[in-house]
N, CA, C and O atoms as a MOPAC input file, in Angstrom:
PM7 MOZYME 1SCF
protein

 N     -3.96500 1   -32.26200 1   -11.45100 1
 C     -4.65500 1   -31.21200 1   -12.18100 1
 C     -4.23400 1   -31.23800 1   -13.64300 1
 O     -3.07600 1   -31.49700 1   -13.97000 1
 N     -5.17400 1   -30.97300 1   -14.48900 1
 C     -4.85700 1   -30.92700 1   -15.90600 1
 C     -4.38400 1   -29.53300 1   -16.27300 1
 O     -4.55800 1   -28.58100 1   -15.51300 1
 N     -3.77800 1   -29.42700 1   -17.46000 1
 C     -3.26900 1   -28.13700 1   -17.92700 1
 C     -4.36600 1   -27.08200 1   -18.01900 1
 O     -4.11100 1   -25.90300 1   -17.77400 1
 N     -5.57700 1   -27.49100 1   -18.36700 1
 C     -6.66900 1   -26.52300 1   -18.50100 1
 C     -7.06600 1   -25.92800 1   -17.14800 1
 O     -7.64600 1   -24.84300 1   -17.10700 1
 N     -6.76700 1   -26.60800 1   -16.05100 1
 C     -7.07100 1   -26.07700 1   -14.72100 1
 C     -5.86400 1   -25.37300 1   -14.10100 1
 O     -6.02700 1   -24.44900 1   -13.30400 1
 N     -4.66600 1   -25.80300 1   -14.46100 1
 C     -3.45400 1   -25.22300 1   -13.88500 1
 C     -3.23500 1   -23.80300 1   -14.38900 1
 O     -2.89100 1   -22.91700 1   -13.60700 1
 N     -3.42800 1   -23.57800 1   -15.66400 1
 C     -3.17000 1   -22.24800 1   -16.22200 1
 C     -4.04300 1   -21.16100 1   -15.59200 1
 O     -3.50700 1   -20.13900 1   -15.16500 1
 N     -5.36900 1   -21.33900 1   -15.51800 1
 C     -6.18100 1   -20.28700 1   -14.87200 1
 C     -5.80700 1   -20.07500 1   -13.39900 1
 O     -5.81300 1   -18.94200 1   -12.91900 1
 N     -5.48700 1   -21.13800 1   -12.69300 1
 C     -5.10200 1   -21.00600 1   -11.28300 1
 C     -3.78700 1   -20.24600 1   -11.16000 1
 O     -3.64400 1   -19.39500 1   -10.28200 1
 N     -2.83000 1   -20.54400 1   -12.03100 1
 C     -1.54100 1   -19.84400 1   -12.00600 1
 C     -1.72000 1   -18.37500 1   -12.38500 1
 O     -1.08500 1   -17.49700 1   -11.80000 1
 N     -2.57600 1   -18.11100 1   -13.35500 1
 C     -2.82900 1   -16.72700 1   -13.76100 1
 C     -3.47700 1   -15.94300 1   -12.62600 1
 O     -3.12100 1   -14.79000 1   -12.38400 1
 N     -4.41700 1   -16.55800 1   -11.93500 1
 C     -5.08000 1   -15.89800 1   -10.81300 1
 C     -4.08800 1   -15.60400 1    -9.68800 1
 O     -4.10400 1   -14.51200 1    -9.12000 1
 N     -3.23500 1   -16.56000 1    -9.36600 1
 C     -2.21200 1   -16.35000 1    -8.33100 1
 C     -1.26000 1   -15.22700 1    -8.72900 1
 O     -0.88000 1   -14.40400 1    -7.89600 1
 N     -0.88000 1   -15.19600 1    -9.99700 1
 C      0.01700 1   -14.13800 1   -10.47400 1
 C     -0.63500 1   -12.77000 1   -10.34800 1
 O      0.01300 1   -11.81100 1    -9.92700 1
 N     -1.90200 1   -12.66900 1   -10.70400 1
 C     -2.61800 1   -11.39300 1   -10.59200 1
 C     -2.73900 1   -10.94700 1    -9.13800 1
 O     -2.56600 1    -9.76600 1    -8.83900 1
 N     -3.03100 1   -11.87200 1    -8.23900 1
 C     -3.12400 1   -11.52500 1    -6.81600 1
 C     -1.78200 1   -11.03400 1    -6.28600 1
 O     -1.72200 1   -10.04100 1    -5.56200 1
 N     -0.71600 1   -11.72600 1    -6.64500 1
 C      0.62100 1   -11.32400 1    -6.20400 1
 C      0.97800 1    -9.94700 1    -6.75100 1
 O      1.49100 1    -9.09700 1    -6.02200 1
 N      0.70700 1    -9.73100 1    -8.03200 1
 C      1.03000 1    -8.46000 1    -8.67400 1
 C      0.23500 1    -7.31000 1    -8.07000 1
 O      0.79000 1    -6.23600 1    -7.84000 1
 N     -1.04900 1    -7.51100 1    -7.81000 1
 C     -1.86100 1    -6.43500 1    -7.22700 1
 C     -1.40300 1    -6.11300 1    -5.81000 1
 O     -1.41400 1    -4.94700 1    -5.41300 1
 N     -1.00300 1    -7.11700 1    -5.04100 1
 C     -0.48400 1    -6.87500 1    -3.69400 1
 C      0.81600 1    -6.10000 1    -3.76000 1
 O      1.02300 1    -5.16700 1    -2.98400 1
 N      1.69100 1    -6.47300 1    -4.67600 1
 C      2.97600 1    -5.79300 1    -4.82500 1
 C      2.78000 1    -4.33900 1    -5.24300 1
 O      3.41800 1    -3.44100 1    -4.69300 1
 N      1.89900 1    -4.10800 1    -6.21300 1
 C      1.68400 1    -2.74600 1    -6.69600 1
 C      1.02700 1    -1.86700 1    -5.64600 1
 O      1.38500 1    -0.69500 1    -5.52400 1
 N      0.08700 1    -2.38700 1    -4.89400 1
 C     -0.54700 1    -1.56700 1    -3.86100 1
 C      0.44300 1    -1.25000 1    -2.75200 1
 O      0.38100 1    -0.16300 1    -2.17700 1
 N      1.35200 1    -2.16100 1    -2.43400 1
 C      2.39100 1    -1.89200 1    -1.43900 1
 C      3.35600 1    -0.83700 1    -1.92500 1
 O      3.79300 1     0.00800 1    -1.14300 1
 N      3.69900 1    -0.86800 1    -3.20500 1
 C      4.62100 1     0.12200 1    -3.75700 1
 C      3.99100 1     1.50400 1    -3.74800 1
 O      4.67700 1     2.50200 1    -3.52800 1
 N      2.68700 1     1.56400 1    -3.98600 1
 C      2.02000 1     2.85700 1    -3.99500 1
 C      2.02400 1     3.46200 1    -2.59900 1
 O      2.28300 1     4.65700 1    -2.45500 1
 N      1.74300 1     2.67000 1    -1.56500 1
 C      1.69500 1     3.21300 1    -0.21600 1
 C      3.08500 1     3.54800 1     0.30400 1
 O      3.21700 1     4.38700 1     1.19600 1
 N      4.12900 1     2.91200 1    -0.23100 1
 C      5.48800 1     3.22900 1     0.20900 1
 C      5.89300 1     4.62600 1    -0.25000 1
 O      6.74800 1     5.25500 1     0.37400 1
 N      5.29500 1     5.11700 1    -1.32500 1
 C      5.63500 1     6.44800 1    -1.81200 1
 C      4.64800 1     7.49600 1    -1.30600 1
 O      4.63700 1     8.62900 1    -1.78900 1
 N      3.84000 1     7.12500 1    -0.35400 1
 C      2.79300 1     8.00100 1     0.16100 1
 C      2.79800 1     7.93500 1     1.68200 1
 O      2.71400 1     6.85100 1     2.26000 1
 N      2.89800 1     9.08800 1     2.32900 1
 C      2.85100 1     9.12600 1     3.79500 1
 C      1.43200 1     8.84200 1     4.26200 1
 O      0.48300 1     9.49700 1     3.83000 1
 N      1.29600 1     7.87000 1     5.13800 1
 C     -0.00500 1     7.53700 1     5.69600 1
 C     -0.14600 1     8.04100 1     7.12400 1
 O     -1.25400 1     8.12100 1     7.65500 1
 N      0.98900 1     8.38400 1     7.74900 1
 C      0.97800 1     8.92800 1     9.10900 1
 C      2.26000 1     9.72400 1     9.32200 1
 O      3.20600 1     9.62400 1     8.54000 1
 N      2.27700 1    10.50900 1    10.38500 1
 C      3.44700 1    11.31600 1    10.71100 1
 C      4.34700 1    10.57000 1    11.68900 1
 O      3.87200 1     9.83000 1    12.55100 1
 N      5.63500 1    10.77300 1    11.54400 1
 C      6.60100 1    10.22300 1    12.48700 1
 C      6.78200 1    11.20600 1    13.63500 1
 O      6.68300 1    12.41700 1    13.44200 1
 N      7.04300 1    10.69200 1    14.81300 1
 C      7.33800 1    11.56300 1    15.95900 1
 C      8.83800 1    11.78100 1    16.10700 1
 O      9.28500 1    12.66500 1    16.83800 1
 N      9.60500 1    10.95800 1    15.40100 1
 C     11.06300 1    11.03900 1    15.49000 1
 C     11.57600 1    12.28200 1    14.78700 1
 O     11.11500 1    12.62400 1    13.69800 1
 N     12.52900 1    12.95600 1    15.41100 1
 C     13.11900 1    14.17000 1    14.83600 1
 C     14.57300 1    13.88400 1    14.46800 1
 O     15.43300 1    13.82700 1    15.34800 1
 N     14.85300 1    13.70500 1    13.19200 1
 C     16.23900 1    13.41200 1    12.80400 1
 C     17.10600 1    14.66500 1    12.90100 1
 O     16.59900 1    15.77700 1    12.75400 1
 N     18.40300 1    14.49800 1    13.14400 1
 C     19.29000 1    15.66900 1    13.13400 1
 C     19.41900 1    16.21300 1    11.71100 1
 O     19.40400 1    15.45900 1    10.73800 1
 N     19.54500 1    17.51300 1    11.61600 1
 C     19.61300 1    18.17600 1    10.31000 1
 C     20.75100 1    17.62500 1     9.45200 1
 O     20.60100 1    17.48200 1     8.23900 1
 N     21.87200 1    17.32100 1    10.06800 1
 C     23.03900 1    16.87400 1     9.29600 1
 C     22.79800 1    15.55500 1     8.56600 1
 O     23.51000 1    15.24400 1     7.61000 1
 N     21.80000 1    14.76900 1     9.00100 1
 C     21.51000 1    13.50000 1     8.33300 1
 C     20.53800 1    13.63700 1     7.16500 1
 O     20.40700 1    12.72000 1     6.35400 1
 N     19.86400 1    14.76800 1     7.07800 1
 C     18.83700 1    14.94300 1     6.04500 1
 C     19.48900 1    15.31500 1     4.71500 1
 O     20.23400 1    16.29000 1     4.62000 1
 N     19.19300 1    14.51700 1     3.69300 1
 C     19.74400 1    14.75400 1     2.35700 1
 C     18.90600 1    15.76200 1     1.58100 1
 O     19.41600 1    16.44700 1     0.69400 1
 N     17.64500 1    15.85200 1     1.90600 1
 C     16.72500 1    16.76500 1     1.23800 1
 C     15.31700 1    16.49100 1     1.73000 1
 O     15.11400 1    15.71900 1     2.66700 1
 N     14.35800 1    17.12400 1     1.09900 1
 C     12.96200 1    16.87600 1     1.46700 1
 C     12.06500 1    17.14500 1     0.27200 1
 O     12.46100 1    17.81000 1    -0.68500 1
 N     10.85800 1    16.62300 1     0.34300 1
 C      9.83800 1    16.89900 1    -0.65900 1
 C      8.51700 1    17.12900 1     0.06600 1
 O      8.35600 1    16.76200 1     1.23000 1
 N      7.59200 1    17.73500 1    -0.63700 1
 C      6.28900 1    18.04900 1    -0.06600 1
 C      5.25400 1    17.10900 1    -0.67000 1
 O      5.15800 1    16.97800 1    -1.89000 1
 N      4.48700 1    16.46100 1     0.18800 1
 C      3.38200 1    15.62100 1    -0.27200 1
 C      2.08800 1    16.40600 1    -0.10400 1
 O      1.74200 1    16.83000 1     0.99800 1
 N      1.38600 1    16.59000 1    -1.20100 1
 C      0.08700 1    17.26300 1    -1.14000 1
 C     -1.01400 1    16.20800 1    -1.12800 1
 O     -0.76900 1    15.04100 1    -1.43300 1
 N     -2.19200 1    16.61400 1    -0.78300 1
 C     -3.32200 1    15.69500 1    -0.72200 1
 C     -3.81900 1    15.44400 1    -2.14200 1
 O     -4.39400 1    16.33000 1    -2.77500 1
 N     -3.59000 1    14.22400 1    -2.63900 1
 C     -4.03800 1    13.82800 1    -3.97600 1
 C     -4.36200 1    12.34500 1    -3.97500 1
 O     -3.65400 1    11.55600 1    -3.35100 1
 N     -5.39900 1    11.96800 1    -4.65100 1
 C     -5.74600 1    10.55900 1    -4.81000 1
 C     -5.76000 1     9.79700 1    -3.50400 1
 O     -6.49500 1    10.14200 1    -2.57900 1
 N     -4.94400 1     8.75600 1    -3.43300 1
 C     -4.92200 1     7.91600 1    -2.23600 1
 C     -4.04400 1     8.49000 1    -1.13000 1
 O     -4.06500 1     7.98000 1    -0.01000 1
 N     -3.27900 1     9.53100 1    -1.41100 1
 C     -2.45300 1    10.18500 1    -0.38500 1
 C     -3.27100 1    11.31800 1     0.22700 1
 O     -3.30400 1    12.42700 1    -0.30400 1
 N     -3.92500 1    11.03200 1     1.33800 1
 C     -4.82900 1    12.02000 1     1.92700 1
 C     -4.21600 1    12.74300 1     3.12600 1
 O     -4.92900 1    13.16900 1     4.03500 1
 N     -2.89100 1    12.87700 1     3.11900 1
 C     -2.18800 1    13.51400 1     4.22700 1
 C     -1.18700 1    14.52100 1     3.67400 1
 O     -0.32800 1    14.16500 1     2.86800 1
 N     -1.29300 1    15.76000 1     4.09800 1
 C     -0.31100 1    16.77600 1     3.71700 1
 C      0.92300 1    16.53900 1     4.58700 1
 O      0.81200 1    16.50600 1     5.81300 1
 N      2.09600 1    16.37400 1     3.97200 1
 C      3.28700 1    16.02200 1     4.74700 1
 C      4.55300 1    16.56700 1     4.11500 1
 O      4.60100 1    16.86200 1     2.92000 1
 N      5.58500 1    16.69400 1     4.95200 1
 C      6.94200 1    16.95900 1     4.49000 1
 C      7.66000 1    15.62100 1     4.58800 1
 O      7.67500 1    14.99500 1     5.64800 1
 N      8.25500 1    15.18200 1     3.48300 1
 C      8.97100 1    13.90900 1     3.46600 1
 C     10.46200 1    14.21400 1     3.49300 1
 O     11.02000 1    14.70400 1     2.51000 1
 N     11.10400 1    13.92400 1     4.62000 1
 C     12.54400 1    14.13400 1     4.74000 1
 C     13.26200 1    12.92000 1     4.16700 1
 O     12.91800 1    11.78000 1     4.47900 1
 N     14.26200 1    13.17400 1     3.32600 1
 C     15.03400 1    12.11200 1     2.68700 1
 C     16.28200 1    11.88300 1     3.52900 1
 O     17.12500 1    12.77000 1     3.66700 1
 N     16.38900 1    10.68800 1     4.08600 1
 C     17.53000 1    10.29300 1     4.90400 1
 C     18.25100 1     9.15400 1     4.19700 1
 O     17.67200 1     8.52800 1     3.30900 1
 N     19.48800 1     8.86800 1     4.56100 1
 C     20.18600 1     7.74900 1     3.92300 1
 C     19.42200 1     6.43300 1     4.11600 1
 O     19.29800 1     5.94300 1     5.23800 1
 N     18.92200 1     5.87800 1     3.04000 1
 C     18.23600 1     4.59200 1     3.08200 1
 C     16.79100 1     4.61600 1     3.53900 1
 O     16.17000 1     3.55600 1     3.62500 1
 N     16.22700 1     5.78300 1     3.83800 1
 C     14.82500 1     5.81300 1     4.26900 1
 C     14.22400 1     7.20000 1     4.11700 1
 O     14.91300 1     8.17200 1     3.80700 1
 N     12.92900 1     7.26000 1     4.34400 1
 C     12.18000 1     8.50800 1     4.29800 1
 C     11.44100 1     8.66700 1     5.61900 1
 O     11.06100 1     7.68200 1     6.25200 1
 N     11.24100 1     9.91200 1     6.02600 1
 C     10.53300 1    10.18800 1     7.27100 1
 C      9.43400 1    11.20100 1     6.97800 1
 O      9.70200 1    12.26800 1     6.42500 1
 N      8.21700 1    10.87600 1     7.34100 1
 C      7.06400 1    11.74200 1     7.09700 1
 C      6.82300 1    12.62400 1     8.31100 1
 O      6.72600 1    12.13300 1     9.43500 1
 N      6.72700 1    13.93200 1     8.07800 1
 C      6.56100 1    14.87500 1     9.18400 1
 C      5.37000 1    15.79300 1     8.94100 1
 O      5.00700 1    16.09200 1     7.80400 1
 N      4.78200 1    16.22600 1    10.04000 1
 C      3.65200 1    17.15600 1    10.00600 1
 C      4.17500 1    18.54600 1     9.66300 1
 O      4.97400 1    19.09500 1    10.42200 1
 N      3.74900 1    19.13600 1     8.53800 1
 C      4.27600 1    20.44600 1     8.13300 1
 C      3.91900 1    21.58100 1     9.08800 1
 O      4.55300 1    22.63500 1     9.04300 1
 N      2.92700 1    21.39500 1     9.94400 1
 C      2.54600 1    22.46200 1    10.87400 1
 C      3.37200 1    22.45900 1    12.16300 1
 O      3.28200 1    23.40100 1    12.95100 1
 N      4.16900 1    21.42100 1    12.38600 1
 C      4.97900 1    21.34100 1    13.60300 1
 C      6.20300 1    22.24700 1    13.49000 1
 O      6.79400 1    22.37000 1    12.41600 1
 N      6.57600 1    22.87300 1    14.58700 1
 C      7.73400 1    23.78700 1    14.60800 1
 C      9.01800 1    23.06300 1    14.22700 1
 O      9.82900 1    23.60400 1    13.47600 1
 N      9.21600 1    21.83800 1    14.73700 1
 C     10.46900 1    21.13400 1    14.45100 1
 C     10.58800 1    20.80100 1    12.96600 1
 O     11.69200 1    20.77800 1    12.42100 1
 N      9.45500 1    20.54200 1    12.31000 1
 C      9.47800 1    20.27500 1    10.87000 1
 C      9.90100 1    21.52700 1    10.11500 1
 O     10.72100 1    21.46100 1     9.20000 1
 N      9.34200 1    22.65600 1    10.49900 1
 C      9.68300 1    23.92100 1     9.84700 1
 C     11.15000 1    24.27700 1    10.07000 1
 O     11.81500 1    24.76900 1     9.15800 1
 N     11.66200 1    24.02900 1    11.28800 1
 C     13.07100 1    24.31800 1    11.57900 1
 C     13.99300 1    23.42500 1    10.76000 1
 O     15.02500 1    23.88300 1    10.26900 1
 N     13.62800 1    22.14900 1    10.60700 1
 C     14.45500 1    21.24700 1     9.80300 1
 C     14.45200 1    21.65800 1     8.33300 1
 O     15.48400 1    21.57200 1     7.66700 1
 N     13.31800 1    22.09800 1     7.82700 1
 C     13.27600 1    22.58000 1     6.43500 1
 C     14.19600 1    23.78000 1     6.25900 1
 O     14.94300 1    23.85200 1     5.28300 1
 N     14.14600 1    24.72700 1     7.20200 1
 C     15.02400 1    25.90100 1     7.13200 1
 C     16.49200 1    25.49400 1     7.21400 1
 O     17.33500 1    26.04400 1     6.50600 1
 N     16.79100 1    24.53800 1     8.07100 1
 C     18.16900 1    24.06200 1     8.21300 1
 C     18.67300 1    23.46000 1     6.89800 1
 O     19.79700 1    23.73500 1     6.47800 1
 N     17.84700 1    22.64600 1     6.25700 1
 C     18.22800 1    22.02500 1     4.98000 1
 C     18.42500 1    23.09500 1     3.91200 1
 O     19.38600 1    23.03500 1     3.14500 1
 N     17.52500 1    24.07100 1     3.85400 1
 C     17.64500 1    25.15500 1     2.87300 1
 C     18.91600 1    25.97100 1     3.11000 1
 O     19.61100 1    26.33600 1     2.16200 1
 N     19.21100 1    26.25200 1     4.36500 1
 C     20.42300 1    27.01300 1     4.69500 1
 C     21.67400 1    26.23100 1     4.29900 1
 O     22.62700 1    26.80200 1     3.76900 1
 N     21.66800 1    24.94700 1     4.55200 1
 C     22.80600 1    24.10200 1     4.16900 1
 C     22.98800 1    24.09500 1     2.65600 1
 O     24.11800 1    24.13100 1     2.16900 1
 N     21.89400 1    24.05100 1     1.91300 1
 C     21.97000 1    24.09200 1     0.44500 1
 C     22.55100 1    25.41700 1    -0.03100 1
 O     23.39800 1    25.44500 1    -0.92300 1
 N     22.08900 1    26.52600 1     0.57200 1
 C     22.60000 1    27.85200 1     0.18900 1
 C     24.08800 1    27.96200 1     0.48300 1
 O     24.85200 1    28.46000 1    -0.34300 1
 N     24.49900 1    27.50200 1     1.64600 1
 C     25.90300 1    27.57600 1     2.03900 1
 C     26.77600 1    26.74400 1     1.10700 1
 O     27.83500 1    27.19900 1     0.67400 1
 N     26.33400 1    25.52600 1     0.79800 1
 C     27.14500 1    24.68100 1    -0.08400 1
 C     27.16500 1    25.23300 1    -1.50500 1
 O     28.16600 1    25.07700 1    -2.20400 1
 N     26.08700 1    25.87200 1    -1.94900 1
 C     26.06500 1    26.48700 1    -3.28200 1
 C     27.03200 1    27.65900 1    -3.34100 1
 O     27.69900 1    27.86100 1    -4.35600 1
 N     27.11700 1    28.43300 1    -2.26600 1
 C     28.05000 1    29.56000 1    -2.22700 1
 C     29.49100 1    29.06800 1    -2.22700 1
 O     30.33900 1    29.64000 1    -2.91100 1
 N     29.77400 1    28.02000 1    -1.47200 1
 C     31.12600 1    27.46000 1    -1.43700 1
 C     31.50200 1    26.93800 1    -2.81500 1
 O     32.62700 1    27.14600 1    -3.27000 1
 N     30.56700 1    26.25800 1    -3.48600 1
 C     30.82300 1    25.73900 1    -4.82300 1
 C     31.08500 1    26.88000 1    -5.79700 1
 O     31.98600 1    26.78900 1    -6.63100 1
 N     30.30700 1    27.95000 1    -5.69600 1
 C     30.47300 1    29.09500 1    -6.58700 1
 C     31.83000 1    29.75300 1    -6.35800 1
 O     32.50900 1    30.11500 1    -7.31900 1
 N     32.23500 1    29.91300 1    -5.09700 1
 C     33.53000 1    30.52200 1    -4.78800 1
 C     34.68800 1    29.66500 1    -5.29000 1
 O     35.68600 1    30.19400 1    -5.78000 1
 N     34.56100 1    28.34800 1    -5.16900 1
 C     35.65100 1    27.48000 1    -5.61600 1
 C     35.72600 1    27.41400 1    -7.13800 1
 O     36.79000 1    27.12400 1    -7.68700 1
 N     34.61600 1    27.67600 1    -7.83100 1
 C     34.61300 1    27.66200 1    -9.29400 1
 C     35.22700 1    28.93600 1    -9.87100 1
 O     35.69500 1    28.93300 1   -11.01000 1
 N     35.22900 1    30.02700 1    -9.09800 1
 C     35.76800 1    31.31200 1    -9.59000 1
 C     37.23800 1    31.30500 1    -9.64200 1
 O     37.84600 1    32.30200 1   -10.03000 1

């Protein structure tokens, strides 16, 4: 192949690779389905709420675990209980921190 044919082919391959990588990164930050697994509260570092926007067409609670994320249905009782557990743990640790600072 001559240089005039190699460059366009390399550019096309680069664009295909880049578009695949970017679309994968977008879906990794967006819940596409709910998990059935219920993690123990003590393992949850925090959570965030995913609203329905753009390509994320699923309302979800995203639990932050060490090294991964878990997407949960916000209408499920266990999801609501885990959110309350995380909030209670945050309140308790904030009170302990405040008492130790005094």
